C-alpha positions in Angstrom: 100.8 194.6 15.8 100.7 194.1 19.5 97.7 192.1 20.8 96.5 191.8 24.4 94.1 189.1 25.6 92.3 190.1 28.8 91.6 187.5 31.4 88.1 187.8 32.9 85.5 186.1 30.8 88.1 185.8 27.9 90.4 183.2 29.4 88.9 182.7 32.9 85.3 182.1 34.0 85.7 184.7 36.8 82.0 185.6 37.2 81.0 181.9 37.5 83.6 181.3 40.2 82.6 184.5 42.1 79.1 183.1 42.1 80.1 179.7 43.3 82.3 181.0 46.1 79.7 183.5 47.3 77.0 180.9 47.3 79.1 178.4 49.3 80.5 180.7 51.9 77.7 183.3 52.3 74.5 181.6 51.4 74.9 177.9 52.1 77.5 177.7 54.9 77.5 181.2 56.5 77.8 181.2 60.3 77.0 184.4 62.1 79.5 185.6 64.7 78.2 186.5 68.2 76.6 190.0 68.2 76.7 190.2 64.4 73.5 191.7 62.8 71.7 189.4 60.4 71.9 190.2 56.8 70.3 188.6 53.7 73.2 187.6 51.5 71.9 187.2 48.0 72.9 187.4 44.3 71.0 189.9 42.0 70.8 188.2 38.7 71.2 188.4 35.7 74.7 189.9 36.0 74.2 193.0 33.9 77.2 195.0 35.1 80.8 194.2 36.0 80.4 196.3 39.1 80.0 193.1 41.1 79.1 194.8 44.4 75.8 195.6 42.7 75.1 191.9 42.3 76.8 190.1 45.2 75.4 191.8 48.3 77.3 192.5 51.5 76.4 194.6 54.6 79.0 197.2 53.6 81.6 198.0 51.0 84.5 196.9 53.2 83.1 193.4 53.4 82.8 193.2 49.6 86.4 194.5 49.3 87.6 191.8 51.7 85.7 189.1 49.9 87.2 190.0 46.4 90.7 191.2 47.2 91.8 189.7 50.5 89.8 186.7 51.9 88.9 184.8 48.7 91.2 185.7 45.8 92.7 182.3 45.6 89.3 180.6 45.7 88.1 183.0 42.9 91.0 184.0 40.8 93.3 181.0 41.4 90.8 178.2 41.2 88.4 179.5 38.6 88.1 177.3 35.5 89.0 178.5 32.1 86.1 179.8 30.0 86.0 176.5 28.1 87.9 173.2 28.2 90.2 174.2 25.3 90.5 178.0 25.8 94.3 177.8 26.5 94.8 175.4 23.6 93.1 177.9 21.3 95.3 180.8 22.6 98.4 178.7 22.1 97.3 177.8 18.6 96.7 181.5 17.8 100.2 182.3 19.0 101.8 179.5 17.0 99.8 179.4 13.8 97.1 182.2 13.8 99.2 185.4 13.7 102.2 186.7 11.7 105.6 186.3 13.2 106.1 190.0 13.7 102.9 190.2 15.7 103.1 189.9 19.5 100.6 188.5 22.1 100.4 189.5 25.7 97.9 188.7 28.5 96.4 191.5 30.6 94.5 191.0 33.9 92.5 193.3 36.1 93.8 192.5 39.5 94.7 194.2 42.8 96.1 193.0 46.1 96.0 189.2 46.5 94.3 188.8 43.2 97.7 189.1 41.5 99.4 186.1 42.9 96.2 184.1 42.7 95.9 185.0 39.0 99.6 183.9 38.4 98.6 180.6 40.0 95.7 180.3 37.5 98.0 181.1 34.6 100.6 178.5 35.7 97.8 175.9 36.2 96.8 176.2 32.6 100.4 176.4 31.3 100.1 179.9 29.9 103.1 180.6 27.7 103.4 184.3 26.8 106.3 186.7 27.2 104.3 189.4 29.0 101.5 189.4 31.6 100.4 192.9 32.7 98.2 193.6 35.6 96.0 196.7 35.5 93.5 198.4 37.9 91.2 201.4 37.6 94.1 203.9 37.7 96.2 202.1 35.0 93.2 201.0 32.8 93.8 203.7 30.2 97.5 202.8 29.9 96.6 199.5 28.3 95.6 201.3 25.1 99.0 202.9 24.9 100.7 199.5 25.0 98.6 197.6 22.5 97.1 198.0 19.1 94.3 195.4 19.6 92.7 194.3 22.9 90.4 191.3 23.2 88.3 192.0 26.3 84.9 191.7 28.0 85.6 194.7 30.2 83.1 197.6 29.5 85.5 200.2 30.9 88.4 199.1 28.8 86.1 199.1 25.7 84.8 202.6 26.4 88.3 204.0 26.6 89.5 202.8 23.2 91.2 205.5 21.1 90.2 205.9 17.4 93.5 204.5 16.1 93.2 201.2 18.0 91.0 198.2 17.6 88.8 196.4 20.2 87.5 192.9 20.0 84.7 192.3 22.5 83.9 189.0 24.0 80.2 189.0 24.5 78.8 188.7 28.1 75.6 189.6 29.9 77.3 192.7 31.3 78.7 194.3 28.1 75.8 194.1 25.6 75.7 197.9 25.2 79.5 198.4 25.1 80.9 199.7 21.8 83.5 197.6 20.0 85.1 197.3 16.5 84.4 193.5 16.5 82.3 191.2 18.6 82.8 187.5 19.2 81.4 184.9 21.6 84.8 183.4 22.5 88.4 183.5 21.5 87.7 180.7 19.0 86.3 183.6 16.8 89.6 185.5 16.9 91.2 184.1 13.8 88.4 185.2 11.5 88.6 188.7 13.0 92.4 188.8 12.7 92.1 188.3 8.9 90.1 191.5 8.6 92.4 193.6 10.7 
């Protein structure tokens, strides 16, 4: 079987880092430019959707896009912490001891523009050792299910697109509580017990 481990909220605490960067640069330290209209930057919590523009407010969509994909990707995607202190040790152990030799593990990552090199920096920082890293976006989202038999993800869109002949393992978050899945775990530490029943 081919397994894919998604990045956001599976390996990387992306939401936590988005929140920290937004608070620092737009709530605590923001300096208005001359002639700029005042705007109340704020975070709408709890984070109940992975549509982050609904939770991290900007005056317009372009400013949100710049924040996520052009101005702060290294701050967010590159310097985010892993989900837990031993996430990558667990993933490495799954590869070495937790699956059959014929099974393959890849990492997939939702990323566009400058998020891609920033994510590669994140992976290198934690010593990720897999043969394949695939980046996807909204247009290529569905293709992930043609590549893999089982996907471990927190992404509601990816979960909703699962074909009947594939298996999904959902990592529980505040924004995917209503997303369907074949299996549900709180972290990748729970993967091994699910693997035995696949």
